[in-house]
C-alpha positions as YAML, in Angstrom:
chain: A
units: angstrom
residues:
- id: 1
  name: MET
  ca: [37.62, 6.64, -75.85]
- id: 2
  name: SER
  ca: [33.65, 8.33, -74.09]
- id: 3
  name: ASP
  ca: [31.74, 4.86, -73.57]
- id: 4
  name: MET
  ca: [29.12, 7.95, -73.13]
- id: 5
  name: ARG
  ca: [30.50, 9.00, -77.03]
- id: 6
  name: LEU
  ca: [29.78, 5.50, -78.16]
- id: 7
  name: TYR
  ca: [26.48, 5.02, -76.77]
- id: 8
  name: GLU
  ca: [25.35, 8.51, -77.77]
- id: 9
  name: LEU
  ca: [26.19, 7.34, -81.27]
- id: 10
  name: LYS
  ca: [24.20, 4.17, -81.09]
- id: 11
  name: GLU
  ca: [21.56, 6.01, -80.29]
- id: 12
  name: GLY
  ca: [21.78, 8.80, -82.79]
- id: 13
  name: LEU
  ca: [20.74, 6.20, -85.13]
- id: 14
  name: GLN
  ca: [18.39, 4.92, -83.61]
- id: 15
  name: GLU
  ca: [17.18, 8.22, -83.34]
- id: 16
  name: VAL
  ca: [16.95, 8.52, -87.29]
- id: 17
  name: ARG
  ca: [15.18, 5.64, -88.23]
- id: 18
  name: ARG
  ca: [12.96, 6.82, -85.35]
- id: 19
  name: LEU
  ca: [12.36, 10.32, -87.76]
- id: 20
  name: LEU
  ca: [12.25, 7.90, -90.90]
- id: 21
  name: VAL
  ca: [10.41, 5.91, -89.62]
- id: 22
  name: THR
  ca: [7.69, 8.96, -88.72]
- id: 23
  name: MET
  ca: [8.16, 10.04, -91.79]
- id: 24
  name: VAL
  ca: [7.24, 6.84, -94.35]
- id: 25
  name: LEU
  ca: [4.27, 6.73, -91.23]
- id: 26
  name: ASP
  ca: [2.94, 9.80, -92.04]
- id: 27
  name: ARG
  ca: [1.16, 9.96, -95.64]
- id: 28
  name: SER
  ca: [1.04, 14.18, -95.81]
- id: 29
  name: GLY
  ca: [4.85, 14.82, -96.70]
- id: 30
  name: ALA
  ca: [4.57, 17.06, -93.53]
- id: 31
  name: ARG
  ca: [6.45, 15.27, -90.99]
- id: 32
  name: THR
  ca: [9.03, 15.13, -94.07]
- id: 33
  name: ILE
  ca: [8.95, 18.94, -93.53]
- id: 34
  name: ASP
  ca: [8.98, 19.28, -90.29]
- id: 35
  name: LEU
  ca: [11.83, 16.85, -89.02]
- id: 36
  name: MET
  ca: [14.16, 17.34, -91.39]
- id: 37
  name: PRO
  ca: [15.82, 19.96, -88.92]
- id: 38
  name: ALA
  ca: [16.18, 17.09, -86.30]
- id: 39
  name: LEU
  ca: [17.21, 14.94, -88.78]
- id: 40
  name: THR
  ca: [19.80, 17.03, -90.36]
- id: 41
  name: GLU
  ca: [21.63, 18.83, -86.94]
- id: 42
  name: THR
  ca: [21.58, 14.52, -85.70]
- id: 43
  name: THR
  ca: [23.81, 13.23, -89.23]
- id: 44
  name: THR
  ca: [25.70, 16.55, -88.12]
- id: 45
  name: THR
  ca: [26.05, 14.76, -84.49]
- id: 46
  name: ILE
  ca: [27.21, 10.75, -85.85]
- id: 47
  name: ASP
  ca: [29.03, 12.24, -88.50]
- id: 48
  name: ALA
  ca: [30.96, 14.38, -85.88]
- id: 49
  name: ARG
  ca: [31.41, 11.53, -83.25]
- id: 50
  name: ILE
  ca: [32.50, 9.26, -86.16]
- id: 51
  name: LYS
  ca: [35.40, 11.90, -86.64]
- id: 52
  name: ASP
  ca: [36.26, 12.12, -82.84]
- id: 53
  name: MET
  ca: [36.14, 8.71, -82.32]
- id: 54
  name: LEU
  ca: [38.04, 7.82, -85.46]
- id: 55
  name: HIS
  ca: [41.00, 9.87, -84.02]
- id: 56
  name: GLU
  ca: [40.66, 8.48, -80.74]
- id: 57
  name: GLY
  ca: [41.21, 5.04, -81.81]
- id: 58
  name: ALA
  ca: [44.37, 5.23, -83.82]
- id: 59
  name: GLU
  ca: [45.80, 6.63, -79.88]
- id: 60
  name: VAL
  ca: [44.60, 3.27, -78.19]
- id: 61
  name: GLN
  ca: [44.49, 0.23, -80.63]
- id: 62
  name: PRO
  ca: [44.84, -0.26, -83.78]
- id: 63
  name: LYS
  ca: [41.97, -2.81, -83.44]
- id: 64
  name: ILE
  ca: [39.21, -0.34, -82.63]
- id: 65
  name: ARG
  ca: [39.95, 2.04, -85.40]
- id: 66
  name: SER
  ca: [39.38, -0.51, -87.60]
- id: 67
  name: ALA
  ca: [36.18, -1.44, -86.26]
- id: 68
  name: VAL
  ca: [35.00, 2.16, -86.51]
- id: 69
  name: LEU
  ca: [36.05, 2.42, -89.86]
- id: 70
  name: GLU
  ca: [33.94, -0.56, -90.22]
- id: 71
  name: ILE
  ca: [30.60, 1.51, -88.44]
- id: 72
  name: LYS
  ca: [31.31, 4.84, -90.67]
- id: 73
  name: GLU
  ca: [31.18, 2.72, -93.91]
- id: 74
  name: ILE
  ca: [27.65, 1.52, -92.66]
- id: 75
  name: TRP
  ca: [26.89, 4.44, -91.99]
- id: 76
  name: GLU
  ca: [27.38, 6.18, -95.06]
- id: 77
  name: ASP
  ca: [25.42, 3.69, -97.33]
- id: 78
  name: PHE
  ca: [22.94, 3.98, -94.78]
- id: 79
  name: ARG
  ca: [22.99, 7.18, -94.97]
- id: 80
  name: LYS
  ca: [23.86, 7.63, -98.83]
- id: 81
  name: THR
  ca: [20.25, 5.83, -99.57]
- id: 82
  name: ARG
  ca: [18.36, 7.99, -97.14]
- id: 83
  name: ASP
  ca: [19.05, 10.99, -98.40]
- id: 84
  name: GLU
  ca: [19.66, 10.18, -102.17]
- id: 85
  name: GLN
  ca: [15.93, 7.59, -102.25]
- id: 86
  name: ILE
  ca: [13.82, 7.31, -98.99]
- id: 87
  name: ILE
  ca: [13.66, 11.52, -98.63]
- id: 88
  name: PRO
  ca: [13.11, 12.02, -102.55]
- id: 89
  name: ALA
  ca: [10.64, 9.62, -102.63]
- id: 90
  name: LEU
  ca: [8.39, 11.16, -99.88]
- id: 91
  name: LYS
  ca: [9.16, 14.56, -100.67]
- id: 92
  name: GLU
  ca: [8.05, 13.47, -104.27]
- id: 93
  name: GLY
  ca: [4.98, 11.31, -102.41]
- id: 94
  name: ARG
  ca: [5.93, 7.65, -103.44]
- id: 95
  name: TYR
  ca: [5.58, 7.01, -99.78]
- id: 96
  name: ASP
  ca: [5.32, 3.54, -100.80]
- id: 97
  name: ASP
  ca: [8.83, 2.36, -102.82]
- id: 98
  name: ALA
  ca: [10.67, 5.20, -99.43]
- id: 99
  name: THR
  ca: [8.47, 2.15, -97.02]
- id: 100
  name: ARG
  ca: [9.91, -0.13, -99.13]
- id: 101
  name: ILE
  ca: [13.77, 1.33, -99.83]
- id: 102
  name: ALA
  ca: [13.34, 2.21, -95.31]
- id: 103
  name: SER
  ca: [12.59, -1.95, -94.90]
- id: 104
  name: GLY
  ca: [15.23, -3.21, -96.85]
- id: 105
  name: ILE
  ca: [17.81, -1.09, -95.67]
- id: 106
  name: GLN
  ca: [16.65, -0.03, -92.07]
- id: 107
  name: GLU
  ca: [17.09, -3.61, -90.36]
- id: 108
  name: LYS
  ca: [19.97, -5.54, -92.11]
- id: 109
  name: ARG
  ca: [22.68, -2.36, -91.49]
- id: 110
  name: TYR
  ca: [21.57, -1.26, -88.36]
- id: 111
  name: ARG
  ca: [22.04, -4.36, -86.80]
- id: 112
  name: GLU
  ca: [25.31, -4.76, -88.24]
- id: 113
  name: PHE
  ca: [26.14, -1.19, -87.13]
- id: 114
  name: ILE
  ca: [25.42, -2.36, -83.54]
- id: 115
  name: SER
  ca: [27.33, -6.07, -83.40]
- id: 116
  name: ILE
  ca: [30.36, -3.41, -84.75]
- id: 117
  name: ALA
  ca: [29.60, -0.67, -82.18]
- id: 118
  name: GLU
  ca: [29.36, -3.34, -78.78]
- id: 119
  name: LEU
  ca: [32.72, -5.09, -79.97]
- id: 120
  name: VAL
  ca: [34.01, -1.72, -80.06]
- id: 121
  name: ASP
  ca: [32.23, -1.12, -76.66]
- id: 122
  name: LEU
  ca: [33.33, -4.76, -75.04]
- id: 123
  name: ASN
  ca: [37.86, -3.25, -76.42]
- id: 124
  name: GLN
  ca: [37.58, 0.01, -73.87]
- id: 125
  name: GLU
  ca: [35.71, -1.51, -71.35]
- id: 126
  name: LEU
  ca: [38.83, -4.68, -71.62]
- id: 127
  name: GLU
  ca: [41.42, -1.57, -71.89]
- id: 128
  name: ARG
  ca: [40.83, 1.17, -69.94]
- id: 129
  name: ALA
  ca: [39.48, 1.56, -65.83]
- id: 130
  name: VAL
  ca: [37.31, 4.14, -65.33]
- id: 131
  name: SER
  ca: [38.59, 7.39, -64.24]
- id: 132
  name: GLU
  ca: [38.28, 9.22, -60.83]
- id: 133
  name: GLN
  ca: [36.52, 11.65, -62.67]
- id: 134
  name: THR
  ca: [34.21, 9.22, -63.95]
- id: 135
  name: ARG
  ca: [33.20, 7.90, -61.33]
- id: 136
  name: GLU
  ca: [32.29, 11.71, -59.68]
- id: 137
  name: ILE
  ca: [29.98, 12.42, -62.82]
- id: 138
  name: ARG
  ca: [28.03, 9.23, -63.00]
- id: 139
  name: GLU
  ca: [27.80, 9.96, -58.18]
- id: 140
  name: ASN
  ca: [26.66, 13.24, -59.03]
- id: 141
  name: PHE
  ca: [24.67, 12.01, -61.80]
- id: 142
  name: PHE
  ca: [22.61, 9.70, -59.93]
- id: 143
  name: VAL
  ca: [22.29, 12.91, -56.81]
- id: 144
  name: PHE
  ca: [20.55, 14.86, -59.61]
- id: 145
  name: ILE
  ca: [18.29, 11.81, -60.71]
- id: 146
  name: ARG
  ca: [17.48, 11.65, -56.55]
- id: 147
  name: LEU
  ca: [16.65, 15.45, -56.51]
- id: 148
  name: PHE
  ca: [14.37, 14.81, -59.43]
- id: 149
  name: THR
  ca: [12.56, 12.03, -58.39]
- id: 150
  name: ASP
  ca: [11.83, 13.36, -54.18]
- id: 151
  name: LEU
  ca: [10.88, 16.48, -56.04]
- id: 152
  name: THR
  ca: [7.53, 14.57, -58.37]
- id: 153
  name: GLU
  ca: [7.29, 13.14, -54.20]
- id: 154
  name: LEU
  ca: [7.06, 16.07, -52.68]
- id: 155
  name: PHE
  ca: [4.56, 17.28, -55.93]
- id: 156
  name: ASP
  ca: [2.38, 13.40, -55.13]
- id: 157
  name: ALA
  ca: [3.96, 11.17, -53.15]
- id: 158
  name: SER
  ca: [1.71, 8.17, -54.99]
- id: 159
  name: VAL
  ca: [3.35, 9.55, -58.01]
- id: 160
  name: GLY
  ca: [6.79, 9.57, -56.58]
- id: 161
  name: GLY
  ca: [5.77, 6.67, -55.29]
- id: 162
  name: HIS
  ca: [5.05, 4.60, -58.46]
- id: 163
  name: CYS
  ca: [8.10, 6.16, -60.05]
- id: 164
  name: LYS
  ca: [11.05, 4.64, -57.47]
- id: 165
  name: ARG
  ca: [9.00, 0.88, -57.49]
- id: 166
  name: ILE
  ca: [9.56, 0.79, -61.51]
- id: 167
  name: ALA
  ca: [12.30, 1.89, -61.00]
- id: 168
  name: VAL
  ca: [13.60, -0.62, -58.90]
- id: 169
  name: LEU
  ca: [12.04, -3.26, -60.97]
- id: 170
  name: ALA
  ca: [12.98, -1.34, -64.44]
- id: 171
  name: ARG
  ca: [16.65, -2.19, -63.36]
- id: 172
  name: GLY
  ca: [16.37, -5.43, -62.24]
- id: 173
  name: LEU
  ca: [15.20, -6.74, -65.07]
- id: 174
  name: ALA
  ca: [17.39, -4.66, -67.93]
- id: 175
  name: GLU
  ca: [20.47, -6.41, -64.89]
- id: 176
  name: LYS
  ca: [19.01, -10.10, -65.33]
- id: 177
  name: MET
  ca: [18.73, -9.66, -69.10]
- id: 178
  name: GLY
  ca: [22.50, -8.63, -68.98]
- id: 179
  name: LEU
  ca: [22.70, -5.48, -70.56]
- id: 180
  name: PRO
  ca: [26.12, -3.22, -69.59]
- id: 181
  name: LEU
  ca: [26.28, -1.12, -66.84]
- id: 182
  name: LYS
  ca: [25.82, 2.32, -67.91]
- id: 183
  name: ASP
  ca: [22.84, 0.40, -70.36]
- id: 184
  name: VAL
  ca: [21.23, -0.57, -66.69]
- id: 185
  name: GLU
  ca: [21.81, 3.03, -65.16]
- id: 186
  name: LEU
  ca: [20.29, 5.12, -68.14]
- id: 187
  name: ILE
  ca: [17.31, 3.06, -68.25]
- id: 188
  name: GLU
  ca: [16.49, 3.43, -64.26]
- id: 189
  name: ALA
  ca: [17.21, 7.27, -64.04]
- id: 190
  name: ALA
  ca: [14.46, 6.99, -67.26]
- id: 191
  name: ALA
  ca: [12.22, 4.82, -64.69]
- id: 192
  name: ASN
  ca: [11.86, 7.30, -62.42]
- id: 193
  name: LEU
  ca: [12.22, 10.63, -64.41]
- id: 194
  name: HIS
  ca: [9.24, 9.28, -67.29]
- id: 195
  name: THR
  ca: [6.45, 11.25, -65.38]
- id: 196
  name: ILE
  ca: [8.41, 14.82, -65.28]
- id: 197
  name: GLY
  ca: [6.14, 16.38, -67.97]
- id: 198
  name: LEU
  ca: [3.92, 15.38, -65.41]
- id: 199
  name: ILE
  ca: [4.12, 17.96, -62.68]
- id: 200
  name: GLY
  ca: [2.58, 21.11, -63.08]
- id: 201
  name: LEU
  ca: [-1.11, 19.49, -63.85]
- id: 202
  name: PRO
  ca: [-4.26, 19.43, -61.21]
- id: 203
  name: ARG
  ca: [-3.06, 16.65, -59.05]
- id: 204
  name: ASN
  ca: [-7.26, 14.96, -59.08]
- id: 205
  name: ILE
  ca: [-6.44, 14.27, -62.46]
- id: 206
  name: PHE
  ca: [-3.55, 11.79, -62.08]
- id: 207
  name: HIS
  ca: [-6.19, 9.58, -59.41]
- id: 208
  name: LYS
  ca: [-9.41, 9.36, -61.39]
- id: 209
  name: LYS
  ca: [-10.74, 6.67, -62.77]
- id: 210
  name: SER
  ca: [-9.66, 5.95, -67.14]
- id: 211
  name: ARG
  ca: [-13.17, 6.67, -67.70]
- id: 212
  name: SER
  ca: [-13.78, 9.44, -65.86]
- id: 213
  name: LEU
  ca: [-11.41, 11.30, -67.74]
- id: 214
  name: SER
  ca: [-12.60, 14.40, -69.76]
- id: 215
  name: GLU
  ca: [-10.87, 13.73, -73.30]
- id: 216
  name: ARG
  ca: [-8.73, 17.27, -72.61]
- id: 217
  name: GLU
  ca: [-7.75, 15.59, -69.72]
- id: 218
  name: ARG
  ca: [-6.75, 12.32, -71.15]
- id: 219
  name: ALA
  ca: [-4.89, 14.52, -73.86]
- id: 220
  name: LEU
  ca: [-2.35, 15.92, -71.63]
- id: 221
  name: LEU
  ca: [-1.55, 12.90, -69.51]
- id: 222
  name: ARG
  ca: [-0.22, 10.94, -73.21]
- id: 223
  name: HIS
  ca: [1.44, 14.13, -73.88]
- id: 224
  name: ASN
  ca: [3.93, 13.34, -71.20]
- id: 225
  name: PRO
  ca: [5.91, 11.40, -73.43]
- id: 226
  name: VAL
  ca: [7.07, 14.14, -75.11]
- id: 227
  name: LEU
  ca: [6.72, 17.21, -72.59]
- id: 228
  name: SER
  ca: [9.40, 14.62, -70.68]
- id: 229
  name: GLN
  ca: [11.86, 14.40, -72.67]
- id: 230
  name: SER
  ca: [11.56, 18.09, -74.26]
- id: 231
  name: LEU
  ca: [12.67, 19.06, -70.24]
- id: 232
  name: LEU
  ca: [14.81, 16.76, -70.19]
- id: 233
  name: SER
  ca: [16.90, 17.46, -73.44]
- id: 234
  name: SER
  ca: [18.20, 20.86, -72.03]
- id: 235
  name: VAL
  ca: [20.24, 18.45, -69.63]
- id: 236
  name: ASP
  ca: [23.52, 16.74, -71.73]
- id: 237
  name: MET
  ca: [23.77, 13.83, -69.25]
- id: 238
  name: LEU
  ca: [20.27, 13.20, -69.10]
- id: 239
  name: LYS
  ca: [19.20, 13.42, -73.11]
- id: 240
  name: GLN
  ca: [19.25, 9.60, -74.07]
- id: 241
  name: ALA
  ca: [16.49, 9.04, -70.38]
- id: 242
  name: GLY
  ca: [14.62, 11.05, -72.62]
- id: 243
  name: LEU
  ca: [14.66, 9.35, -75.50]
- id: 244
  name: ILE
  ca: [13.20, 6.29, -73.12]
- id: 245
  name: ILE
  ca: [11.44, 8.25, -71.59]
- id: 246
  name: ARG
  ca: [9.56, 9.48, -75.17]
- id: 247
  name: SER
  ca: [8.81, 5.21, -76.27]
- id: 248
  name: HIS
  ca: [7.53, 4.17, -73.42]
- id: 249
  name: MET
  ca: [3.90, 4.95, -74.09]
- id: 250
  name: GLU
  ca: [4.44, 2.72, -77.22]
- id: 251
  name: ARG
  ca: [3.46, -0.83, -77.75]
- id: 252
  name: TYR
  ca: [5.18, -3.39, -79.38]
- id: 253
  name: ASP
  ca: [1.58, -3.10, -82.25]
- id: 254
  name: GLY
  ca: [2.65, 0.12, -82.96]
- id: 255
  name: THR
  ca: [-1.43, 1.63, -81.98]
- id: 256
  name: GLY
  ca: [1.58, 3.52, -78.93]
- id: 257
  name: PHE
  ca: [2.07, 7.40, -78.95]
- id: 258
  name: PRO
  ca: [3.62, 9.21, -79.76]
- id: 259
  name: ASP
  ca: [4.81, 7.71, -82.79]
- id: 260
  name: LYS
  ca: [3.70, 4.55, -83.74]
- id: 261
  name: LEU
  ca: [6.65, 2.73, -83.88]
- id: 262
  name: ARG
  ca: [6.62, -1.06, -83.34]
- id: 263
  name: ARG
  ca: [8.63, -4.05, -82.89]
- id: 264
  name: GLU
  ca: [12.20, -3.39, -81.91]
- id: 265
  name: GLU
  ca: [12.09, -0.24, -83.05]
- id: 266
  name: ILE
  ca: [11.57, 0.82, -80.36]
- id: 267
  name: ASN
  ca: [14.26, 1.43, -77.95]
- id: 268
  name: LEU
  ca: [14.98, -1.40, -75.72]
- id: 269
  name: GLY
  ca: [14.57, 0.39, -72.45]
- id: 270
  name: ALA
  ca: [11.45, 1.98, -73.46]
- id: 271
  name: ARG
  ca: [10.04, -1.64, -73.99]
- id: 272
  name: ILE
  ca: [11.72, -2.45, -70.44]
- id: 273
  name: LEU
  ca: [9.93, 0.09, -68.62]
- id: 274
  name: ALA
  ca: [6.57, -0.34, -70.75]
- id: 275
  name: VAL
  ca: [6.40, -3.69, -69.18]
- id: 276
  name: CYS
  ca: [7.79, -2.69, -65.34]
- id: 277
  name: LYS
  ca: [4.79, -0.44, -65.46]
- id: 278
  name: LEU
  ca: [2.56, -1.93, -66.58]
- id: 279
  name: TYR
  ca: [3.37, -4.73, -63.68]
- id: 280
  name: GLU
  ca: [3.62, -1.83, -60.62]
- id: 281
  name: THR
  ca: [0.38, -0.14, -62.23]
- id: 282
  name: VAL
  ca: [-2.28, -2.46, -61.37]
- id: 283
  name: ARG
  ca: [-0.32, -3.90, -58.51]
- id: 284
  name: HIS
  ca: [-0.66, -1.05, -56.90]
- id: 285
  name: ARG
  ca: [-3.98, 1.35, -58.44]
- id: 286
  name: GLU
  ca: [-5.41, 2.82, -55.43]
- id: 287
  name: ASP
  ca: [-8.72, 1.19, -56.80]
- id: 288
  name: ASN
  ca: [-8.66, -2.82, -56.71]
- id: 289
  name: PRO
  ca: [-5.10, -3.50, -57.41]
- id: 290
  name: LEU
  ca: [-4.41, -7.07, -57.81]
- id: 291
  name: LEU
  ca: [-1.97, -9.36, -56.67]
- id: 292
  name: ARG
  ca: [1.13, -10.21, -57.89]
- id: 293
  name: LEU
  ca: [0.02, -13.76, -59.75]
- id: 294
  name: ASP
  ca: [-2.93, -11.77, -61.08]
- id: 295
  name: ALA
  ca: [-0.71, -8.92, -62.22]
- id: 296
  name: MET
  ca: [1.41, -11.17, -63.48]
- id: 297
  name: ALA
  ca: [-0.80, -12.56, -65.60]
- id: 298
  name: VAL
  ca: [-2.28, -9.59, -66.68]
- id: 299
  name: VAL
  ca: [1.52, -8.49, -67.70]
- id: 300
  name: ARG
  ca: [1.91, -12.18, -69.90]
- id: 301
  name: ARG
  ca: [-2.46, -10.89, -71.93]
- id: 302
  name: GLU
  ca: [0.07, -7.56, -73.36]
- id: 303
  name: SER
  ca: [2.97, -9.62, -74.14]
- id: 304
  name: GLY
  ca: [3.58, -9.63, -78.43]
- id: 305
  name: LYS
  ca: [0.78, -6.59, -78.32]
- id: 306
  name: GLY
  ca: [1.67, -4.15, -76.03]
- id: 307
  name: LEU
  ca: [5.35, -5.47, -74.99]
- id: 308
  name: ASP
  ca: [8.14, -7.20, -76.32]
- id: 309
  name: PRO
  ca: [7.38, -10.99, -75.73]
- id: 310
  name: GLU
  ca: [11.23, -11.23, -75.32]
- id: 311
  name: VAL
  ca: [11.53, -9.06, -72.50]
- id: 312
  name: VAL
  ca: [7.75, -10.31, -70.01]
- id: 313
  name: ASN
  ca: [9.94, -14.20, -69.72]
- id: 314
  name: SER
  ca: [12.70, -11.83, -68.90]
- id: 315
  name: PHE
  ca: [10.40, -10.03, -66.31]
- id: 316
  name: VAL
  ca: [8.35, -13.54, -65.08]
- id: 317
  name: GLU
  ca: [11.77, -15.36, -65.11]
- id: 318
  name: PHE
  ca: [13.26, -11.68, -62.73]
- id: 319
  name: MET
  ca: [10.46, -12.65, -60.99]
- id: 320
  name: GLU
  ca: [11.15, -15.92, -59.61]
- id: 321
  name: GLY
  ca: [13.23, -14.52, -57.91]
- id: 322
  name: ARG
  ca: [12.24, -11.46, -56.49]
- id: 323
  name: ALA
  ca: [11.85, -10.53, -52.54]
- id: 324
  name: ASP
  ca: [7.78, -11.40, -52.55]
- id: 325
  name: ASP
  ca: [8.49, -14.91, -52.60]
- id: 326
  name: LYS
  ca: [11.03, -14.71, -49.67]
- id: 327
  name: LEU
  ca: [10.87, -15.51, -45.80]
- id: 328
  name: SER
  ca: [10.82, -12.31, -44.74]
- id: 329
  name: GLN
  ca: [10.28, -10.31, -40.82]
- id: 330
  name: ARG
  ca: [9.56, -7.27, -39.37]
- id: 331
  name: ILE
  ca: [12.04, -5.47, -37.62]
- id: 332
  name: PRO
  ca: [12.29, -1.75, -35.86]
- id: 333
  name: ILE
  ca: [13.83, 1.12, -38.02]
- id: 334
  name: ALA
  ca: [16.49, 1.40, -35.53]
- id: 335
  name: ASP
  ca: [18.10, -2.30, -36.61]
- id: 336
  name: ILE
  ca: [18.20, -2.15, -40.15]
- id: 337
  name: LYS
  ca: [21.90, -2.88, -40.97]
- id: 338
  name: SER
  ca: [23.69, -2.35, -43.93]
- id: 339
  name: GLY
  ca: [23.17, -4.77, -46.81]
- id: 340
  name: MET
  ca: [19.67, -5.69, -45.56]
- id: 341
  name: LEU
  ca: [17.06, -6.26, -48.77]
- id: 342
  name: LEU
  ca: [13.84, -4.10, -47.70]
- id: 343
  name: ALA
  ca: [10.57, -6.93, -48.27]
- id: 344
  name: SER
  ca: [7.94, -4.09, -48.80]
- id: 345
  name: ASP
  ca: [8.35, -0.07, -48.49]
- id: 346
  name: LEU
  ca: [9.30, 1.82, -46.35]
- id: 347
  name: ALA
  ca: [7.75, 4.67, -45.53]
- id: 348
  name: THR
  ca: [7.00, 8.05, -43.26]
- id: 349
  name: ALA
  ca: [4.86, 9.22, -41.02]
- id: 350
  name: ARG
  ca: [3.44, 11.54, -44.26]
- id: 351
  name: GLY
  ca: [3.09, 9.07, -46.54]
- id: 352
  name: MET
  ca: [6.32, 9.72, -48.95]
- id: 353
  name: LEU
  ca: [7.70, 6.48, -49.88]
- id: 354
  name: LEU
  ca: [11.45, 6.57, -48.49]
- id: 355
  name: VAL
  ca: [12.72, 3.27, -50.25]
- id: 356
  name: PRO
  ca: [11.07, 0.85, -52.45]
- id: 357
  name: LYS
  ca: [10.48, -2.67, -51.28]
- id: 358
  name: GLY
  ca: [13.73, -4.69, -53.60]
- id: 359
  name: ARG
  ca: [16.56, -2.37, -52.42]
- id: 360
  name: ARG
  ca: [19.33, -2.93, -50.42]
- id: 361
  name: ILE
  ca: [20.46, -0.64, -48.36]
- id: 362
  name: THR
  ca: [23.55, -0.02, -48.45]
- id: 363
  name: ALA
  ca: [25.40, 2.87, -45.43]
- id: 364
  name: ASP
  ca: [24.80, 5.68, -47.99]
- id: 365
  name: LEU
  ca: [21.06, 4.96, -47.91]
- id: 366
  name: LEU
  ca: [21.00, 4.12, -44.37]
- id: 367
  name: GLU
  ca: [22.72, 7.04, -43.29]
- id: 368
  name: LYS
  ca: [19.21, 8.81, -45.54]
- id: 369
  name: ILE
  ca: [16.84, 6.56, -43.61]
- id: 370
  name: MET
  ca: [18.35, 7.77, -40.43]
- id: 371
  name: ASN
  ca: [18.80, 11.74, -40.73]
- id: 372
  name: ILE
  ca: [15.01, 11.54, -42.13]
- id: 373
  name: ASP
  ca: [13.69, 9.62, -39.16]
- id: 374
  name: LYS
  ca: [14.30, 12.29, -36.97]
- id: 375
  name: ILE
  ca: [12.63, 15.22, -39.29]
- id: 376
  name: ASP
  ca: [9.50, 13.45, -40.48]
- id: 377
  name: PRO
  ca: [9.56, 10.12, -38.28]
- id: 378
  name: ILE
  ca: [9.75, 6.34, -39.85]
- id: 379
  name: VAL
  ca: [6.57, 5.32, -37.70]
- id: 380
  name: THR
  ca: [6.08, 1.01, -38.87]
- id: 381
  name: ALA
  ca: [8.73, -1.21, -39.06]
- id: 382
  name: ALA
  ca: [10.81, -2.62, -41.78]
- id: 383
  name: MET
  ca: [9.68, -5.65, -43.12]
- id: 384
  name: VAL
  ca: [13.23, -7.20, -44.04]
- id: 385
  name: VAL
  ca: [13.98, -10.88, -46.08]
- id: 386
  name: LEU
  ca: [15.90, -13.43, -44.56]
- id: 387
  name: GLU
  ca: [18.91, -14.30, -46.14]
- id: 388
  name: ASP
  ca: [21.50, -17.11, -45.90]
...
């Protein structure tokens, strides 16, 4: 049974919930008509995946098949309530009824669905080793991600470096929170690609102060999450990253955009990305960058407002063990060794961020550093963490 299929099943249900929330919040009824095709398509996809999982579960283990049958029962109950009660209420303009019914079923049934799905996922991990083909797919996936990120950096070095630094933080935080490896990697990918929709905009927009932006420029920047998701939706392996990116500008209190989601309605990966993005933005902004402790204070102030309090707490704990708090030393580029942990960003003479701080040097990464140094010399020494 494919881990990716199970993960996409969970994300599919998340998408159904997002569409329902958008419909319920809109009091004009227009969104109900606009979003019905997407809702129908997602439902069909979930039905097909459950069917495939049942077939595979029978071949793998009866216990897994039993769990998937429970998932199927919960999904059918969820869908029946949606189709027979929530959607008719929205079409008839009974918005309060739709809100009441949706609030009554969404959280409880969704949590049951995810709990059982995670049990199935655990069984799969214990029962099956990752195949060589899967390993190759993962490697190619991250080669693809790095290509996208490098293209972003060629477009604008500050934007590309911003993404790479956030990706390091997001991966570390996701690991700190105990998320499965596939979720960690998906969040890292989303962090690397979350500005992909900005490519093509005038570069001067990125370097303007917020108060200096025109309404048109502000609208272009706010449209980035939706445009980024749209660009990635054509690549199967990036669709889930697109869902995270779409929601990373939502706020925990429901005042964000583009869908006005709140609390757990926001994808967990997006909540993690939002915390890391705020910290990195105020820490490295061109105008008055903040010291580490001041940047952490900004993040804490947004807890429960723009940011998920639990994610903020995990971020604070994660940052306490970061390289910034450890002794470091400066070494020549030629002396970098595999296994070293960078205490500062490593950039080329032209200002292109090569490796963000906090990244551990691997053999492949070391080879890349040395090759690029021959073309675009790294003129500054590297700061590395002194470890026992």
